[in-house]
PyMOL CGO cylinders between C-alpha atoms (Angstrom):
from pymol import cmd
from pymol.cgo import CYLINDER

trace = [
    CYLINDER, 18.87, 22.40, -21.30, 21.00, 22.34, -17.90, 0.3, 1, 1, 1, 1, 1, 1,
    CYLINDER, 21.00, 22.34, -17.90, 17.60, 24.79, -16.46, 0.3, 1, 1, 1, 1, 1, 1,
    CYLINDER, 17.60, 24.79, -16.46, 15.74, 21.91, -17.26, 0.3, 1, 1, 1, 1, 1, 1,
    CYLINDER, 15.74, 21.91, -17.26, 18.35, 19.27, -15.38, 0.3, 1, 1, 1, 1, 1, 1,
    CYLINDER, 18.35, 19.27, -15.38, 18.73, 21.30, -12.31, 0.3, 1, 1, 1, 1, 1, 1,
    CYLINDER, 18.73, 21.30, -12.31, 14.43, 21.94, -11.73, 0.3, 1, 1, 1, 1, 1, 1,
    CYLINDER, 14.43, 21.94, -11.73, 14.37, 18.26, -12.18, 0.3, 1, 1, 1, 1, 1, 1,
    CYLINDER, 14.37, 18.26, -12.18, 17.42, 17.35, -9.40, 0.3, 1, 1, 1, 1, 1, 1,
    CYLINDER, 17.42, 17.35, -9.40, 15.66, 20.02, -7.27, 0.3, 1, 1, 1, 1, 1, 1,
    CYLINDER, 15.66, 20.02, -7.27, 11.99, 18.36, -7.61, 0.3, 1, 1, 1, 1, 1, 1,
    CYLINDER, 11.99, 18.36, -7.61, 13.69, 15.23, -6.96, 0.3, 1, 1, 1, 1, 1, 1,
    CYLINDER, 13.69, 15.23, -6.96, 15.64, 15.91, -3.63, 0.3, 1, 1, 1, 1, 1, 1,
    CYLINDER, 15.64, 15.91, -3.63, 11.96, 17.88, -2.28, 0.3, 1, 1, 1, 1, 1, 1,
    CYLINDER, 11.96, 17.88, -2.28, 10.38, 14.82, -3.29, 0.3, 1, 1, 1, 1, 1, 1,
    CYLINDER, 10.38, 14.82, -3.29, 12.52, 12.62, -1.80, 0.3, 1, 1, 1, 1, 1, 1,
    CYLINDER, 12.52, 12.62, -1.80, 12.75, 14.82, 1.33, 0.3, 1, 1, 1, 1, 1, 1,
    CYLINDER, 12.75, 14.82, 1.33, 8.80, 14.88, 1.59, 0.3, 1, 1, 1, 1, 1, 1,
    CYLINDER, 8.80, 14.88, 1.59, 8.86, 11.24, 1.32, 0.3, 1, 1, 1, 1, 1, 1,
    CYLINDER, 8.86, 11.24, 1.32, 11.10, 11.00, 4.58, 0.3, 1, 1, 1, 1, 1, 1,
    CYLINDER, 11.10, 11.00, 4.58, 9.27, 13.68, 6.45, 0.3, 1, 1, 1, 1, 1, 1,
    CYLINDER, 9.27, 13.68, 6.45, 5.86, 11.79, 5.70, 0.3, 1, 1, 1, 1, 1, 1,
    CYLINDER, 5.86, 11.79, 5.70, 6.70, 8.63, 6.35, 0.3, 1, 1, 1, 1, 1, 1,
    CYLINDER, 6.70, 8.63, 6.35, 8.52, 9.89, 10.01, 0.3, 1, 1, 1, 1, 1, 1,
    CYLINDER, 8.52, 9.89, 10.01, 5.09, 11.86, 10.92, 0.3, 1, 1, 1, 1, 1, 1,
    CYLINDER, 5.09, 11.86, 10.92, 2.97, 8.78, 10.30, 0.3, 1, 1, 1, 1, 1, 1,
    CYLINDER, 2.97, 8.78, 10.30, 5.14, 6.71, 11.98, 0.3, 1, 1, 1, 1, 1, 1,
    CYLINDER, 5.14, 6.71, 11.98, 5.44, 8.98, 15.03, 0.3, 1, 1, 1, 1, 1, 1,
    CYLINDER, 5.44, 8.98, 15.03, 1.27, 9.34, 15.16, 0.3, 1, 1, 1, 1, 1, 1,
    CYLINDER, 1.27, 9.34, 15.16, 1.18, 5.50, 15.26, 0.3, 1, 1, 1, 1, 1, 1,
    CYLINDER, 1.18, 5.50, 15.26, 3.49, 5.14, 17.80, 0.3, 1, 1, 1, 1, 1, 1,
    CYLINDER, 3.49, 5.14, 17.80, 1.71, 7.44, 20.06, 0.3, 1, 1, 1, 1, 1, 1,
    CYLINDER, 1.71, 7.44, 20.06, -1.39, 5.89, 19.46, 0.3, 1, 1, 1, 1, 1, 1,
    CYLINDER, -1.39, 5.89, 19.46, -2.00, 4.08, 23.16, 0.3, 1, 1, 1, 1, 1, 1,
    CYLINDER, -2.00, 4.08, 23.16, -2.50, -0.26, 22.62, 0.3, 1, 1, 1, 1, 1, 1,
    CYLINDER, -2.50, -0.26, 22.62, 0.42, -2.62, 22.52, 0.3, 1, 1, 1, 1, 1, 1,
    CYLINDER, 0.42, -2.62, 22.52, 2.61, -3.48, 20.01, 0.3, 1, 1, 1, 1, 1, 1,
    CYLINDER, 2.61, -3.48, 20.01, 0.86, -6.30, 18.53, 0.3, 1, 1, 1, 1, 1, 1,
    CYLINDER, 0.86, -6.30, 18.53, -2.11, -4.53, 18.52, 0.3, 1, 1, 1, 1, 1, 1,
    CYLINDER, -2.11, -4.53, 18.52, -1.01, -1.59, 16.52, 0.3, 1, 1, 1, 1, 1, 1,
    CYLINDER, -1.01, -1.59, 16.52, 1.50, -3.63, 13.42, 0.3, 1, 1, 1, 1, 1, 1,
    CYLINDER, 1.50, -3.63, 13.42, -1.94, -6.31, 12.69, 0.3, 1, 1, 1, 1, 1, 1,
    CYLINDER, -1.94, -6.31, 12.69, -3.94, -2.82, 12.41, 0.3, 1, 1, 1, 1, 1, 1,
    CYLINDER, -3.94, -2.82, 12.41, -1.17, -1.35, 10.10, 0.3, 1, 1, 1, 1, 1, 1,
    CYLINDER, -1.17, -1.35, 10.10, -0.53, -4.87, 8.38, 0.3, 1, 1, 1, 1, 1, 1,
    CYLINDER, -0.53, -4.87, 8.38, -4.41, -4.56, 7.60, 0.3, 1, 1, 1, 1, 1, 1,
    CYLINDER, -4.41, -4.56, 7.60, -4.04, -0.87, 6.18, 0.3, 1, 1, 1, 1, 1, 1,
    CYLINDER, -4.04, -0.87, 6.18, -0.95, -1.78, 4.07, 0.3, 1, 1, 1, 1, 1, 1,
    CYLINDER, -0.95, -1.78, 4.07, -2.72, -5.31, 2.88, 0.3, 1, 1, 1, 1, 1, 1,
    CYLINDER, -2.72, -5.31, 2.88, -5.58, -3.71, 1.58, 0.3, 1, 1, 1, 1, 1, 1,
    CYLINDER, -5.58, -3.71, 1.58, -3.78, -0.89, -0.01, 0.3, 1, 1, 1, 1, 1, 1,
    CYLINDER, -3.78, -0.89, -0.01, -2.85, -3.63, -2.67, 0.3, 1, 1, 1, 1, 1, 1,
    CYLINDER, -2.85, -3.63, -2.67, -6.62, -4.09, -3.86, 0.3, 1, 1, 1, 1, 1, 1,
    CYLINDER, -6.62, -4.09, -3.86, -8.06, -2.34, -6.90, 0.3, 1, 1, 1, 1, 1, 1,
    CYLINDER, -8.06, -2.34, -6.90, -11.11, -1.06, -5.08, 0.3, 1, 1, 1, 1, 1, 1,
    CYLINDER, -11.11, -1.06, -5.08, -9.76, 2.47, -4.55, 0.3, 1, 1, 1, 1, 1, 1,
    CYLINDER, -9.76, 2.47, -4.55, -12.98, 4.04, -2.46, 0.3, 1, 1, 1, 1, 1, 1,
    CYLINDER, -12.98, 4.04, -2.46, -13.37, 1.24, -0.30, 0.3, 1, 1, 1, 1, 1, 1,
    CYLINDER, -13.37, 1.24, -0.30, -9.59, 0.95, 1.55, 0.3, 1, 1, 1, 1, 1, 1,
    CYLINDER, -9.59, 0.95, 1.55, -10.76, 2.76, 4.65, 0.3, 1, 1, 1, 1, 1, 1,
    CYLINDER, -10.76, 2.76, 4.65, -13.63, 0.68, 5.12, 0.3, 1, 1, 1, 1, 1, 1,
    CYLINDER, -13.63, 0.68, 5.12, -11.50, -2.65, 4.13, 0.3, 1, 1, 1, 1, 1, 1,
    CYLINDER, -11.50, -2.65, 4.13, -9.23, -1.35, 6.25, 0.3, 1, 1, 1, 1, 1, 1,
    CYLINDER, -9.23, -1.35, 6.25, -11.18, -1.37, 9.52, 0.3, 1, 1, 1, 1, 1, 1,
    CYLINDER, -11.18, -1.37, 9.52, -13.15, -4.49, 8.46, 0.3, 1, 1, 1, 1, 1, 1,
    CYLINDER, -13.15, -4.49, 8.46, -10.11, -6.63, 8.80, 0.3, 1, 1, 1, 1, 1, 1,
    CYLINDER, -10.11, -6.63, 8.80, -8.66, -4.96, 11.72, 0.3, 1, 1, 1, 1, 1, 1,
    CYLINDER, -8.66, -4.96, 11.72, -11.85, -5.28, 13.54, 0.3, 1, 1, 1, 1, 1, 1,
    CYLINDER, -11.85, -5.28, 13.54, -11.97, -9.37, 12.55, 0.3, 1, 1, 1, 1, 1, 1,
    CYLINDER, -11.97, -9.37, 12.55, -7.88, -9.60, 13.40, 0.3, 1, 1, 1, 1, 1, 1,
    CYLINDER, -7.88, -9.60, 13.40, -8.33, -7.87, 16.79, 0.3, 1, 1, 1, 1, 1, 1,
    CYLINDER, -8.33, -7.87, 16.79, -5.79, -4.80, 15.36, 0.3, 1, 1, 1, 1, 1, 1,
    CYLINDER, -5.79, -4.80, 15.36, -5.37, -1.07, 15.83, 0.3, 1, 1, 1, 1, 1, 1,
    CYLINDER, -5.37, -1.07, 15.83, -8.23, 0.56, 14.07, 0.3, 1, 1, 1, 1, 1, 1,
    CYLINDER, -8.23, 0.56, 14.07, -6.50, 3.85, 14.26, 0.3, 1, 1, 1, 1, 1, 1,
    CYLINDER, -6.50, 3.85, 14.26, -3.40, 2.05, 12.47, 0.3, 1, 1, 1, 1, 1, 1,
    CYLINDER, -3.40, 2.05, 12.47, -5.52, 0.43, 10.23, 0.3, 1, 1, 1, 1, 1, 1,
    CYLINDER, -5.52, 0.43, 10.23, -5.90, 3.72, 8.80, 0.3, 1, 1, 1, 1, 1, 1,
    CYLINDER, -5.90, 3.72, 8.80, -2.56, 4.89, 8.77, 0.3, 1, 1, 1, 1, 1, 1,
    CYLINDER, -2.56, 4.89, 8.77, -1.33, 1.76, 7.11, 0.3, 1, 1, 1, 1, 1, 1,
    CYLINDER, -1.33, 1.76, 7.11, -3.98, 2.79, 4.38, 0.3, 1, 1, 1, 1, 1, 1,
    CYLINDER, -3.98, 2.79, 4.38, -1.22, 5.41, 3.05, 0.3, 1, 1, 1, 1, 1, 1,
    CYLINDER, -1.22, 5.41, 3.05, 0.77, 2.94, 1.91, 0.3, 1, 1, 1, 1, 1, 1,
    CYLINDER, 0.77, 2.94, 1.91, -1.69, 3.17, -1.28, 0.3, 1, 1, 1, 1, 1, 1,
    CYLINDER, -1.69, 3.17, -1.28, -1.62, 7.09, -2.20, 0.3, 1, 1, 1, 1, 1, 1,
    CYLINDER, -1.62, 7.09, -2.20, -1.59, 8.65, -5.98, 0.3, 1, 1, 1, 1, 1, 1,
    CYLINDER, -1.59, 8.65, -5.98, 2.09, 8.02, -6.26, 0.3, 1, 1, 1, 1, 1, 1,
    CYLINDER, 2.09, 8.02, -6.26, 2.29, 4.17, -5.40, 0.3, 1, 1, 1, 1, 1, 1,
    CYLINDER, 2.29, 4.17, -5.40, -1.30, 3.43, -7.17, 0.3, 1, 1, 1, 1, 1, 1,
    CYLINDER, -1.30, 3.43, -7.17, 0.35, 3.29, -10.54, 0.3, 1, 1, 1, 1, 1, 1,
    CYLINDER, 0.35, 3.29, -10.54, 2.96, 0.68, -9.31, 0.3, 1, 1, 1, 1, 1, 1,
    CYLINDER, 2.96, 0.68, -9.31, 0.41, -1.45, -7.25, 0.3, 1, 1, 1, 1, 1, 1,
    CYLINDER, 0.41, -1.45, -7.25, -1.73, -1.79, -9.99, 0.3, 1, 1, 1, 1, 1, 1,
    CYLINDER, -1.73, -1.79, -9.99, 0.61, -2.62, -12.81, 0.3, 1, 1, 1, 1, 1, 1,
    CYLINDER, 0.61, -2.62, -12.81, 2.45, -5.32, -10.30, 0.3, 1, 1, 1, 1, 1, 1,
    CYLINDER, 2.45, -5.32, -10.30, -1.08, -6.95, -9.05, 0.3, 1, 1, 1, 1, 1, 1,
    CYLINDER, -1.08, -6.95, -9.05, -2.17, -7.07, -13.12, 0.3, 1, 1, 1, 1, 1, 1,
    CYLINDER, -2.17, -7.07, -13.12, 0.43, -8.91, -14.16, 0.3, 1, 1, 1, 1, 1, 1,
    CYLINDER, 0.43, -8.91, -14.16, 0.44, -11.44, -10.66, 0.3, 1, 1, 1, 1, 1, 1,
    CYLINDER, 0.44, -11.44, -10.66, -3.03, -11.82, -11.61, 0.3, 1, 1, 1, 1, 1, 1,
    CYLINDER, -3.03, -11.82, -11.61, -2.23, -12.45, -15.22, 0.3, 1, 1, 1, 1, 1, 1,
    CYLINDER, -2.23, -12.45, -15.22, 0.31, -15.19, -14.37, 0.3, 1, 1, 1, 1, 1, 1,
    CYLINDER, 0.31, -15.19, -14.37, -2.41, -17.32, -12.26, 0.3, 1, 1, 1, 1, 1, 1,
    CYLINDER, -2.41, -17.32, -12.26, -5.42, -16.35, -14.34, 0.3, 1, 1, 1, 1, 1, 1,
    CYLINDER, -5.42, -16.35, -14.34, -4.79, -17.50, -18.08, 0.3, 1, 1, 1, 1, 1, 1,
    CYLINDER, -4.79, -17.50, -18.08, -6.83, -15.55, -20.76, 0.3, 1, 1, 1, 1, 1, 1,
    CYLINDER, -6.83, -15.55, -20.76, -6.31, -15.51, -24.52, 0.3, 1, 1, 1, 1, 1, 1,
    CYLINDER, -6.31, -15.51, -24.52, -6.88, -11.29, -24.40, 0.3, 1, 1, 1, 1, 1, 1,
    CYLINDER, -6.88, -11.29, -24.40, -4.55, -10.80, -21.57, 0.3, 1, 1, 1, 1, 1, 1,
    CYLINDER, -4.55, -10.80, -21.57, -1.51, -10.80, -23.86, 0.3, 1, 1, 1, 1, 1, 1,
    CYLINDER, -1.51, -10.80, -23.86, -3.03, -7.94, -26.07, 0.3, 1, 1, 1, 1, 1, 1,
    CYLINDER, -3.03, -7.94, -26.07, -4.45, -5.59, -22.96, 0.3, 1, 1, 1, 1, 1, 1,
    CYLINDER, -4.45, -5.59, -22.96, -2.81, -2.29, -21.91, 0.3, 1, 1, 1, 1, 1, 1,
    CYLINDER, -2.81, -2.29, -21.91, -3.31, -1.10, -18.83, 0.3, 1, 1, 1, 1, 1, 1,
    CYLINDER, -3.31, -1.10, -18.83, -4.64, 2.70, -19.97, 0.3, 1, 1, 1, 1, 1, 1,
    CYLINDER, -4.64, 2.70, -19.97, -7.96, 4.55, -18.42, 0.3, 1, 1, 1, 1, 1, 1,
    CYLINDER, -7.96, 4.55, -18.42, -9.18, 3.95, -21.50, 0.3, 1, 1, 1, 1, 1, 1,
    CYLINDER, -9.18, 3.95, -21.50, -8.81, -0.14, -21.69, 0.3, 1, 1, 1, 1, 1, 1,
    CYLINDER, -8.81, -0.14, -21.69, -9.94, -0.16, -18.08, 0.3, 1, 1, 1, 1, 1, 1,
    CYLINDER, -9.94, -0.16, -18.08, -13.35, 1.77, -19.09, 0.3, 1, 1, 1, 1, 1, 1,
    CYLINDER, -13.35, 1.77, -19.09, -13.82, -0.52, -22.39, 0.3, 1, 1, 1, 1, 1, 1,
    CYLINDER, -13.82, -0.52, -22.39, -12.64, -3.53, -21.04, 0.3, 1, 1, 1, 1, 1, 1,
    CYLINDER, -12.64, -3.53, -21.04, -13.06, -4.00, -17.09, 0.3, 1, 1, 1, 1, 1, 1,
    CYLINDER, -13.06, -4.00, -17.09, -13.41, -7.28, -16.50, 0.3, 1, 1, 1, 1, 1, 1,
    CYLINDER, -13.41, -7.28, -16.50, -10.38, -8.62, -18.38, 0.3, 1, 1, 1, 1, 1, 1,
    CYLINDER, -10.38, -8.62, -18.38, -8.58, -6.29, -16.45, 0.3, 1, 1, 1, 1, 1, 1,
    CYLINDER, -8.58, -6.29, -16.45, -10.72, -5.86, -13.18, 0.3, 1, 1, 1, 1, 1, 1,
    CYLINDER, -10.72, -5.86, -13.18, -10.26, -10.24, -12.35, 0.3, 1, 1, 1, 1, 1, 1,
    CYLINDER, -10.26, -10.24, -12.35, -6.94, -10.75, -12.96, 0.3, 1, 1, 1, 1, 1, 1,
    CYLINDER, -6.94, -10.75, -12.96, -5.74, -7.66, -10.58, 0.3, 1, 1, 1, 1, 1, 1,
    CYLINDER, -5.74, -7.66, -10.58, -8.17, -8.97, -7.80, 0.3, 1, 1, 1, 1, 1, 1,
    CYLINDER, -8.17, -8.97, -7.80, -6.49, -12.37, -8.23, 0.3, 1, 1, 1, 1, 1, 1,
    CYLINDER, -6.49, -12.37, -8.23, -3.27, -10.40, -8.22, 0.3, 1, 1, 1, 1, 1, 1,
    CYLINDER, -3.27, -10.40, -8.22, -4.47, -8.69, -5.08, 0.3, 1, 1, 1, 1, 1, 1,
    CYLINDER, -4.47, -8.69, -5.08, -5.32, -12.00, -3.67, 0.3, 1, 1, 1, 1, 1, 1,
    CYLINDER, -5.32, -12.00, -3.67, -1.95, -13.04, -4.00, 0.3, 1, 1, 1, 1, 1, 1,
    CYLINDER, -1.95, -13.04, -4.00, 0.03, -10.21, -3.25, 0.3, 1, 1, 1, 1, 1, 1,
    CYLINDER, 0.03, -10.21, -3.25, -2.32, -9.01, 0.05, 0.3, 1, 1, 1, 1, 1, 1,
    CYLINDER, -2.32, -9.01, 0.05, -0.90, -11.80, 2.40, 0.3, 1, 1, 1, 1, 1, 1,
    CYLINDER, -0.90, -11.80, 2.40, 3.09, -11.45, 2.07, 0.3, 1, 1, 1, 1, 1, 1,
    CYLINDER, 3.09, -11.45, 2.07, 2.45, -7.78, 2.00, 0.3, 1, 1, 1, 1, 1, 1,
    CYLINDER, 2.45, -7.78, 2.00, 0.38, -8.25, 5.08, 0.3, 1, 1, 1, 1, 1, 1,
    CYLINDER, 0.38, -8.25, 5.08, 3.41, -10.24, 7.01, 0.3, 1, 1, 1, 1, 1, 1,
    CYLINDER, 3.41, -10.24, 7.01, 6.23, -7.84, 6.29, 0.3, 1, 1, 1, 1, 1, 1,
    CYLINDER, 6.23, -7.84, 6.29, 4.05, -4.53, 6.95, 0.3, 1, 1, 1, 1, 1, 1,
    CYLINDER, 4.05, -4.53, 6.95, 3.41, -6.55, 10.56, 0.3, 1, 1, 1, 1, 1, 1,
    CYLINDER, 3.41, -6.55, 10.56, 6.67, -8.08, 11.16, 0.3, 1, 1, 1, 1, 1, 1,
    CYLINDER, 6.67, -8.08, 11.16, 8.03, -4.23, 9.65, 0.3, 1, 1, 1, 1, 1, 1,
    CYLINDER, 8.03, -4.23, 9.65, 6.62, -2.13, 12.23, 0.3, 1, 1, 1, 1, 1, 1,
    CYLINDER, 6.62, -2.13, 12.23, 6.80, -4.46, 15.53, 0.3, 1, 1, 1, 1, 1, 1,
    CYLINDER, 6.80, -4.46, 15.53, 10.76, -4.10, 14.90, 0.3, 1, 1, 1, 1, 1, 1,
    CYLINDER, 10.76, -4.10, 14.90, 10.48, -0.32, 14.19, 0.3, 1, 1, 1, 1, 1, 1,
    CYLINDER, 10.48, -0.32, 14.19, 8.06, 0.27, 17.37, 0.3, 1, 1, 1, 1, 1, 1,
    CYLINDER, 8.06, 0.27, 17.37, 10.46, -2.12, 19.18, 0.3, 1, 1, 1, 1, 1, 1,
    CYLINDER, 10.46, -2.12, 19.18, 13.61, -0.21, 18.42, 0.3, 1, 1, 1, 1, 1, 1,
    CYLINDER, 13.61, -0.21, 18.42, 12.31, 2.75, 18.62, 0.3, 1, 1, 1, 1, 1, 1,
    CYLINDER, 12.31, 2.75, 18.62, 11.04, 2.67, 21.95, 0.3, 1, 1, 1, 1, 1, 1,
    CYLINDER, 11.04, 2.67, 21.95, 14.15, 0.80, 23.21, 0.3, 1, 1, 1, 1, 1, 1,
    CYLINDER, 14.15, 0.80, 23.21, 16.39, 3.26, 22.09, 0.3, 1, 1, 1, 1, 1, 1,
    CYLINDER, 16.39, 3.26, 22.09, 13.87, 6.17, 23.33, 0.3, 1, 1, 1, 1, 1, 1,
    CYLINDER, 13.87, 6.17, 23.33, 14.23, 4.37, 27.29, 0.3, 1, 1, 1, 1, 1, 1,
]
cmd.load_cgo(trace, "trace")
């Protein structure tokens, strides 16, 4: 039993170190892109916003389209899509599904379980609340991402100078 606990602790520490290293790596890539802070923050916010949509294969395309429309940096939007990754997608999907369920009153929604089999069997009963939830959640995510990235970039450049 102690062996399993020690392996879990090691895995947890390595996972948290890798998350920190990956976050720092992508932030430094974002800092090195030659563009204004506003355009970088807008682009990153567009990428993080589309990570909260249920359209997995289209995140890059949607991020580029939104960044282009809002005059943000396209490279930063692609970096922003890494908010949604295999570790965060289950939490994002459950969150947007539950938010969508609040606003999409459905008699069957209380009896649905969010599993792979239920997604294939009852796609629309799950997809419609997820779409509504992603529309509601994506706007606050955009603003949170925009102001966070803009603040981090300003403080990083001030400290570097």
